[in-house]
C-alpha positions in Angstrom: -110.0 93.5 -81.6 -112.9 95.2 -83.4 -111.0 98.3 -83.5 -108.1 96.6 -85.8 -110.2 94.9 -87.9 -112.0 98.2 -89.2 -108.7 99.7 -89.2 -107.2 97.3 -91.4 -110.5 97.7 -93.6 -110.4 101.0 -93.8 -106.3 100.9 -94.8 -107.7 98.4 -97.3 -110.0 100.7 -99.1 -107.0 103.3 -99.0 -104.1 100.7 -100.5 -107.1 99.7 -103.3 -107.2 103.5 -103.8 -103.5 104.2 -103.9 -103.6 100.8 -106.8 -106.1 102.7 -109.1 -104.3 105.7 -109.0 -100.8 103.8 -109.7 -102.3 101.8 -112.3 -104.2 104.6 -114.0 -101.1 106.8 -113.6 -98.8 104.5 -115.2 -101.2 104.0 -118.0 -101.6 107.7 -118.8 -97.6 108.2 -118.7 -97.5 105.5 -121.4 -100.5 105.6 -123.7 -100.2 110.0 -123.7 -98.2 111.5 -126.1 -97.6 115.4 -125.6 -97.9 115.7 -122.3 -97.1 119.3 -120.9 -94.6 119.9 -117.9 -96.9 120.7 -115.0 -98.4 118.9 -111.9 -99.7 115.7 -113.5 -96.3 114.9 -115.4 -94.6 115.5 -112.3 -97.0 113.2 -110.4 -97.1 110.2 -112.9 -93.3 110.4 -113.7 -92.9 110.0 -109.9 -95.4 107.1 -109.7 -93.1 105.8 -112.5 -90.3 105.9 -110.5 -91.1 102.7 -108.8 -89.8 100.7 -111.3 -86.2 102.5 -111.3 -83.5 101.5 -108.9 -83.7 105.2 -107.3 -86.9 104.2 -105.5 -87.4 100.2 -105.7 -85.1 99.7 -103.6 -86.7 101.9 -101.1 -89.6 99.5 -100.6 -86.6 96.8 -99.0 -86.6 99.5 -95.9 -90.4 100.3 -95.6 -92.1 97.4 -96.3 -90.0 95.8 -93.1 -90.2 98.5 -91.0 -94.0 98.5 -90.8 -95.0 94.7 -91.4 -94.5 94.2 -87.8 -96.5 97.4 -86.4 -100.2 97.5 -86.2 -102.2 98.8 -89.0 -102.5 102.4 -87.8 -99.1 102.5 -86.4 -97.8 101.0 -89.6 -99.5 103.0 -91.9 -98.3 106.1 -90.2 -95.1 105.7 -90.5 -95.7 104.6 -94.1 -96.7 108.2 -94.7 -94.3 109.7 -92.5 -91.4 108.1 -94.6 -93.6 109.5 -97.5 -93.6 112.6 -96.5 -90.0 113.1 -95.6 -89.2 111.7 -99.5 -91.4 114.3 -100.9 -89.7 117.0 -98.7 -86.5 116.0 -99.7 -87.2 116.1 -103.7 -89.2 119.6 -103.2 -85.6 120.9 -101.8 -84.1 119.8 -105.1 -86.4 121.6 -106.7 -85.3 124.9 -105.3 -82.0 123.9 -105.8 -82.7 123.9 -109.9 -85.1 127.0 -109.7 -82.3 128.8 -108.2 -79.8 127.6 -110.4 -81.7 128.9 -113.6 -82.4 131.9 -112.3 -79.2 132.6 -111.1 -76.9 130.9 -114.2 -79.4 130.4 -116.1 -81.6 127.8 -118.0 -78.5 126.2 -120.5 -75.8 125.9 -117.6 -78.1 124.8 -114.4 -79.5 121.8 -116.8 -75.5 121.3 -118.2 -74.2 121.0 -114.6 -77.6 119.0 -113.7 -76.9 116.0 -116.3 -73.1 116.2 -115.5 -73.8 115.5 -111.4 -77.0 113.1 -112.6 -75.2 111.0 -115.5 -72.3 110.4 -113.1 -74.4 109.4 -110.3 -76.4 107.3 -112.4 -73.0 105.6 -114.1 -71.0 105.4 -110.7 -74.5 103.8 -109.0 -74.7 100.8 -111.6 -71.0 99.9 -111.3 -71.9 98.8 -108.1 -75.0 97.0 -108.7 -72.2 95.3 -111.5 -70.1 94.8 -108.1 -67.3 96.8 -110.0 -66.7 99.2 -107.6 -67.8 99.9 -104.1 -70.2 102.8 -104.0 -73.1 103.2 -101.6 -76.0 105.1 -102.3 -78.7 105.8 -99.5 -81.5 103.6 -100.9 -79.4 100.8 -100.2 -79.1 101.2 -96.6 -75.3 101.3 -95.5 -75.0 102.9 -91.7 -78.2 104.3 -90.9 -76.9 108.0 -89.1 -77.2 107.5 -84.9 -79.0 110.6 -84.8 -81.9 108.6 -87.0 -81.3 105.5 -84.9 -82.2 106.8 -81.3 -85.3 108.4 -82.6 -88.9 106.6 -81.6 -90.4 104.6 -85.0 -92.5 107.8 -86.2 -89.6 110.0 -86.3 -87.3 107.3 -87.2 -89.4 107.1 -90.6 -89.9 110.5 -91.0 -86.2 110.8 -91.1 -85.2 107.9 -93.0 -87.8 109.5 -95.6 -86.1 112.6 -95.7 -82.3 110.9 -95.8 -83.2 108.6 -98.4 -84.9 110.8 -100.5 -81.1 111.8 -101.9 -81.1 109.1 -103.8 -83.6 110.1 -106.6 -81.1 112.5 -107.6 -79.0 110.0 -110.4 -82.4 108.3 -111.8 -82.8 107.5 -115.0 -86.0 108.6 -116.1 -85.6 110.9 -119.1 -89.6 112.7 -118.1 -87.3 113.7 -114.6 -85.0 115.2 -116.8 -87.5 117.0 -118.3 -89.4 117.9 -115.0 -86.4 119.7 -113.8 -84.8 121.6 -117.1 -88.4 123.0 -116.9 -88.0 124.1 -113.3 -84.5 125.3 -114.4 -86.2 126.9 -117.1 -89.2 129.0 -115.2 -86.8 129.7 -112.3 -89.5 130.2 -109.8 -88.2 128.9 -106.5 -91.8 128.8 -104.9 -93.2 126.5 -108.2 -89.9 124.6 -108.2 -90.6 123.4 -104.3 -94.4 122.8 -105.0 -92.8 120.7 -108.4 -90.3 118.6 -106.7 -93.0 118.0 -103.6 -95.8 117.1 -105.9 -92.6 114.6 -108.3 -91.8 113.0 -104.3 -95.7 112.1 -103.3 -95.5 110.5 -106.6 -92.7 108.7 -105.9 -94.3 107.7 -102.4 -97.5 106.2 -103.8 -96.1 103.1 -104.4 -94.0 103.1 -101.5 -96.9 103.2 -99.4 -99.0 100.8 -101.3 -96.0 98.5 -101.0 -96.3 99.1 -97.4 -99.8 98.3 -97.1 -99.6 95.1 -98.9 -97.1 94.4 -95.8 -99.7 95.5 -93.3 -101.8 93.1 -94.4 -99.9 90.2 -94.6 -98.9 90.2 -98.1 -95.0 90.8 -98.3 -94.9 91.8 -102.4 -90.9 92.1 -102.0 -90.2 88.6 -101.0 -90.3 87.6 -104.9 -88.2 90.4 -105.9 -85.7 89.3 -103.2 -85.9 86.0 -104.6 -84.3 87.2 -107.9 -82.0 90.0 -106.2 -79.0 89.2 -108.4 -80.8 89.1 -111.5 -82.2 92.2 -110.8 -79.1 94.2 -109.7 -77.3 93.2 -113.0 -80.1 94.5 -115.1 -80.7 97.5 -113.2 -76.8 97.7 -113.4 -76.4 97.4 -117.0 -79.4 99.8 -117.5 -77.7 102.2 -115.1 -74.3 102.3 -116.5 -76.0 102.8 -120.1 -78.3 105.3 -119.4 -75.7 107.3 -116.9 -73.0 107.6 -119.7 -75.7 108.9 -122.3 -76.9 111.4 -119.8 -73.1 112.2 -118.3 -72.1 112.8 -122.3 -75.1 115.0 -122.7 -74.0 117.2 -119.8 -70.4 117.8 -121.1 -71.2 117.7 -124.5 -74.4 119.3 -124.5 -77.6 119.8 -126.1 -75.5 120.4 -129.7 -73.9 116.9 -129.5 -77.1 115.4 -129.1 -78.8 117.1 -131.9 -75.8 115.9 -134.2 -75.0 112.3 -132.6 -77.4 110.3 -134.8 -79.3 109.3 -131.7 -81.7 112.7 -131.9 -82.4 111.7 -135.0 -83.2 107.6 -134.5 -85.3 109.0 -131.9 -87.6 111.0 -133.9 -88.2 108.3 -136.8 -88.9 105.6 -133.9 -91.2 107.9 -132.0 -92.9 109.0 -135.1 -93.3 105.5 -136.2 -94.6 104.0 -133.2 -96.8 107.1 -131.9 -98.3 108.3 -135.5 -99.4 111.3 -137.2 -100.6 112.8 -133.7 -97.4 112.3 -131.8 -95.2 113.8 -134.6 -96.9 116.9 -134.9 -97.2 117.5 -130.9 -94.0 116.1 -129.7 -91.4 116.2 -133.3 -93.1 119.3 -135.2 -89.9 121.0 -135.0 -86.7 121.5 -137.1 -82.9 121.5 -135.6 -80.1 123.9 -137.2 -77.4 121.1 -138.0 -74.2 122.4 -135.0 -70.8 123.7 -136.9 -68.6 122.5 -134.2 -65.6 120.0 -134.7 -65.4 118.9 -130.8 -68.6 117.6 -130.9 -67.8 114.7 -133.1 -65.9 113.2 -129.8 -68.7 112.9 -127.8 -70.0 110.0 -129.5 -66.3 108.5 -129.1 -66.7 109.6 -125.2 -69.8 107.7 -124.9 -68.5 104.7 -127.3 -64.9 104.3 -125.0 -66.3 104.6 -121.7 -69.2 102.1 -122.8 -66.4 99.9 -124.0 -64.5 100.6 -121.0 -67.3 98.8 -118.4 -68.2 95.6 -120.7 -64.2 94.8 -120.8 -63.7 95.3 -117.0 -66.8 93.4 -116.7 -65.7 90.5 -118.7 -62.3 90.3 -117.4 -63.4 90.5 -113.6 -65.8 88.1 -114.0 -64.0 85.6 -116.1 -61.2 85.9 -113.4 -63.1 85.5 -110.6 -64.8 82.1 -112.7 -61.5 80.9 -112.9 -60.6 81.3 -109.3 -63.8 79.2 -108.2 -63.0 76.5 -111.1 -59.6 76.2 -109.6 -61.1 76.1 -106.0 -63.7 73.0 -107.0 -60.4 71.2 -109.1 -58.3 71.3 -106.3 -61.1 69.9 -104.0 -61.6 67.0 -106.4 
């Protein structure tokens, strides 16, 4: 009993340290303009992913797995899960660096935006119940090769497998990081930045797992509001996925002349002040002369309208069916 009490005390201390890292990192990320792409931004961008649907659902996997274990075992399982997550994302760093080196920065980032935007869009449609599209982060069937392992290996392989869910994450800092990795073209540095970013994503999950080990299930309140959370996440993913997909298809030139870029610069300049303007926005853009770029706005608008109409008619019809069933019962 004394050993378990000591273990709980040590784990509680580590949990408090992780909580401080999470709070300080998110505060720095939200309040510091002109962050230089590198290890710090890679890590804190990973921390911020806990609020997005590519990482948050993983809490519903690791917390239940560790809650029923003794403190030491549960903590090691959480660490192994985070390690697997970081390793998987580090391999994406290698892939992006290799693509940047082989096919060039511009083509690599454009391909990345198309894939990531498409994944976010499809995942958003699935969250809105418009299609069935199972992402690794929301469970599905765990491969049998994982199910047959012991607890430690199972959580490690789950981390490896579920790390793939982060590819379509709609966090702008994530794409800034990937674009930087592609531009540098160093496979070793790409791997390292990807691993650091994955470690940042793992920190909040390990913290939530520690709370569960200590008897505090922080995911309980989220489960009660699961439907509302899914709707918010779904619409956010659809809209951001459409934008990222359009950016990938039509390129950065479309973004410059679309009106979105100019509106963003004005808003950022107003909110961030003079220093932010000098550091981030102190540059000029040439207006691209390519008639086909104007179709980017039409493409984005048409996709958005399609989803809105699709959602409206599907759930209007569903509501009509439910109302008819209730009337028949009466």
